[in-house]
C-alpha positions in Angstrom: -1.5 68.6 289.2 2.2 68.6 290.1 3.5 69.6 293.7 6.5 71.8 293.6 9.4 69.8 295.2 10.5 71.7 298.3 12.5 70.1 301.4 15.6 67.7 301.8 16.6 65.7 298.7 19.1 63.0 298.3 22.6 64.2 296.5 21.6 63.3 292.8 18.0 64.6 293.4 19.5 68.1 294.4 21.6 67.8 291.3 18.7 67.1 288.8 16.5 69.9 290.5 19.7 71.9 289.9 19.8 71.5 286.3 16.1 72.1 286.1 16.3 75.7 287.6 18.7 76.5 285.2 17.3 75.0 282.2 14.6 77.5 283.5 16.4 80.3 284.4 18.1 80.4 280.9 14.8 79.9 278.9 13.6 82.9 280.9 16.5 85.3 280.4 16.5 84.6 276.7 12.5 85.3 276.9 12.6 88.3 278.9 16.0 89.7 279.9 17.5 89.0 283.4 16.2 92.2 285.3 12.6 91.4 284.0 12.6 87.5 286.1 11.9 87.4 289.2 12.5 84.5 291.5 9.3 83.3 292.4 8.3 83.1 288.5 11.8 81.5 288.3 10.3 79.3 290.7 6.6 78.9 288.8 8.8 77.8 285.7 11.0 75.2 287.4 8.1 73.7 289.2 9.9 74.2 292.7 9.7 76.2 295.4 10.8 79.5 296.1 12.9 78.7 299.1 14.2 75.7 297.0 15.9 78.4 294.6 17.3 80.4 297.3 18.8 77.0 299.2 20.6 75.8 296.1 21.7 79.1 294.5 20.9 82.4 296.7 20.1 84.5 294.2 18.8 84.9 290.6 22.5 86.7 289.8 24.0 83.3 291.1 22.2 81.9 288.6 23.1 83.5 286.0 26.6 83.5 287.0 26.5 79.5 286.9 24.7 79.8 283.3 27.6 82.3 282.4 30.1 80.0 283.6 28.4 77.0 281.5 28.0 79.0 278.2 31.6 80.2 278.4 32.7 76.5 279.0 31.0 75.7 275.6 31.9 78.6 273.6 35.7 77.0 274.1 34.8 73.4 273.5 33.4 74.7 270.4 36.1 76.7 269.0 38.8 73.4 270.2 36.1 70.7 267.8 36.0 73.4 264.9 40.1 73.4 265.1 40.4 70.2 265.4 38.5 69.4 262.1 40.6 71.5 260.3 43.6 70.9 258.1 46.5 71.6 260.8 48.6 71.9 257.4 46.5 74.8 256.4 47.8 78.2 256.6 47.1 80.5 259.5 45.0 82.9 257.8 43.1 80.4 256.6 42.5 78.4 259.6 41.6 81.6 261.2 38.7 82.3 258.7 37.3 79.0 258.8 37.5 78.9 262.7 35.9 82.3 263.3 33.1 81.8 260.2 32.2 78.7 261.4 31.8 79.9 265.3 30.1 82.5 264.0 27.5 80.0 261.8 27.5 78.0 265.0 26.1 81.1 267.2 23.4 81.7 264.4 22.3 78.6 264.6 21.3 78.7 268.1 21.8 82.5 269.2 20.3 81.9 272.3 23.5 81.7 274.4 24.9 84.7 272.9 21.5 86.8 273.2 21.4 85.7 277.1 25.0 86.9 277.7 24.3 90.3 275.5 21.2 91.1 276.9 22.1 90.4 280.6 25.5 92.9 280.8 24.2 95.0 278.6 22.3 96.7 281.7 24.0 95.1 284.3 27.0 96.4 285.8 27.6 93.4 288.4 26.9 91.1 285.3 29.0 92.6 283.0 31.9 92.8 285.7 31.4 89.1 286.1 31.6 88.6 282.4 34.4 90.7 281.9 36.3 88.7 284.9 35.8 85.1 283.8 38.4 82.8 282.9 40.7 83.8 280.1 40.9 80.8 278.4 39.0 82.0 275.3 41.0 85.1 275.4 44.4 83.0 275.1 43.0 80.6 272.6 42.0 83.4 270.5 45.3 85.4 270.9 47.3 82.5 270.2 45.0 82.1 266.7 45.5 85.5 266.1 49.3 86.2 266.6 49.6 83.4 264.6 47.6 85.1 261.3 49.7 88.2 262.0 53.1 86.8 261.9 51.6 86.5 257.9 51.0 89.9 258.2 47.1 90.0 258.2 45.1 92.3 260.9 48.1 93.9 262.4 47.2 95.9 265.4 43.6 93.9 266.1 43.4 93.0 269.9 41.3 89.2 270.2 38.7 91.4 272.5 38.2 93.2 268.9 37.1 90.0 267.3 35.1 89.1 270.3 33.3 92.5 269.9 32.6 91.7 266.4 31.4 88.3 266.5 28.7 89.6 269.3 28.0 91.8 266.9 27.1 89.3 264.2 25.6 87.1 266.6 23.0 89.3 268.7 21.7 91.6 265.8 20.1 88.9 263.6 18.1 87.7 267.1 17.1 91.1 268.1 16.5 92.5 264.7 15.3 89.9 262.8 12.7 92.2 261.2 14.9 94.7 260.4 17.1 91.7 259.1 14.7 90.0 256.7 13.7 93.4 255.0 17.3 94.2 254.1 17.6 90.9 252.0 13.9 91.0 251.6 13.5 87.2 252.1 12.6 85.0 255.1 14.7 84.5 258.4 16.2 81.7 257.3 17.7 82.8 253.7 18.6 86.4 255.5 20.8 84.9 258.1 22.7 83.0 255.7 23.2 86.3 253.6 24.2 88.1 256.8 26.8 85.1 257.5 27.8 85.4 254.0 28.5 89.5 254.7 30.8 88.3 257.6 32.2 86.0 255.8 32.8 88.5 252.9 34.1 91.2 255.3 36.6 89.1 257.2 38.0 87.2 254.0 38.8 90.5 252.8 40.6 91.2 255.9 42.8 87.6 255.6 43.4 87.7 252.2 41.0 84.6 251.6 40.0 83.9 247.7 36.7 83.6 246.8 36.8 80.1 245.8 37.4 79.4 249.3 34.5 80.8 251.0 31.8 78.3 251.5 28.3 79.1 249.8 26.0 77.2 251.7 21.8 76.8 251.2 21.3 76.9 255.4 23.1 78.0 258.5 22.9 74.3 259.6 25.3 73.4 256.5 28.5 75.1 258.1 27.4 75.1 261.8 28.7 72.9 264.2 26.6 70.0 265.3 25.8 71.0 268.9 23.2 69.5 271.2 25.0 69.8 274.2 22.7 71.3 277.2 24.4 74.3 279.0 23.6 71.9 282.8 25.5 69.0 281.4 29.0 68.5 282.9 27.5 71.0 286.2 29.4 69.8 289.6 27.2 68.1 292.0 25.4 70.0 294.9 
């Protein structure tokens, strides 16, 4: 049996310990929800002492806040990566359509980050306030793209926060209501996710003037999702 880590650590060892704790916490928060996870349970999962978690983070909320920061950083990187792959000569409405639908596919392909965020802010006012007060880089990015679309006459009156809300709905529902999703389409979860994604595409295409032949028809979500294997703990600052 491996002894739990405790006591003083080198800078490298301390950073690795923080990563282990963050990964364990993220897994537990996704599986059980923030409020149902205790520090002691987290210590057991990470293989560290209760005191070491307190030393590195102070509280369970501080752990969630760091995970939140890393998830939001990933979201911005994903949006930027998707946009960078698009032809800059595309009309704004097509750029926006492919940006949103591919980002949605990426979240559907791995719903854990979005589920972690949604579950935490659903019933915890402090976490919700932290999420809302997070840096506005993503909203500013989305606002710029939306304004370009609105100059074409599409999505008039829509606010970037409304698109964020739509994305949350379309990514959270398949994860939390998987049996219902499969019942709706009468097929496997993988196939149902594709049809769910196609429904989102059809709804958005109608609002953006995207013709049917320009809507992708993948056989799996992986075909349109952005390949993204970056762990949330990469890029984390040192201790």
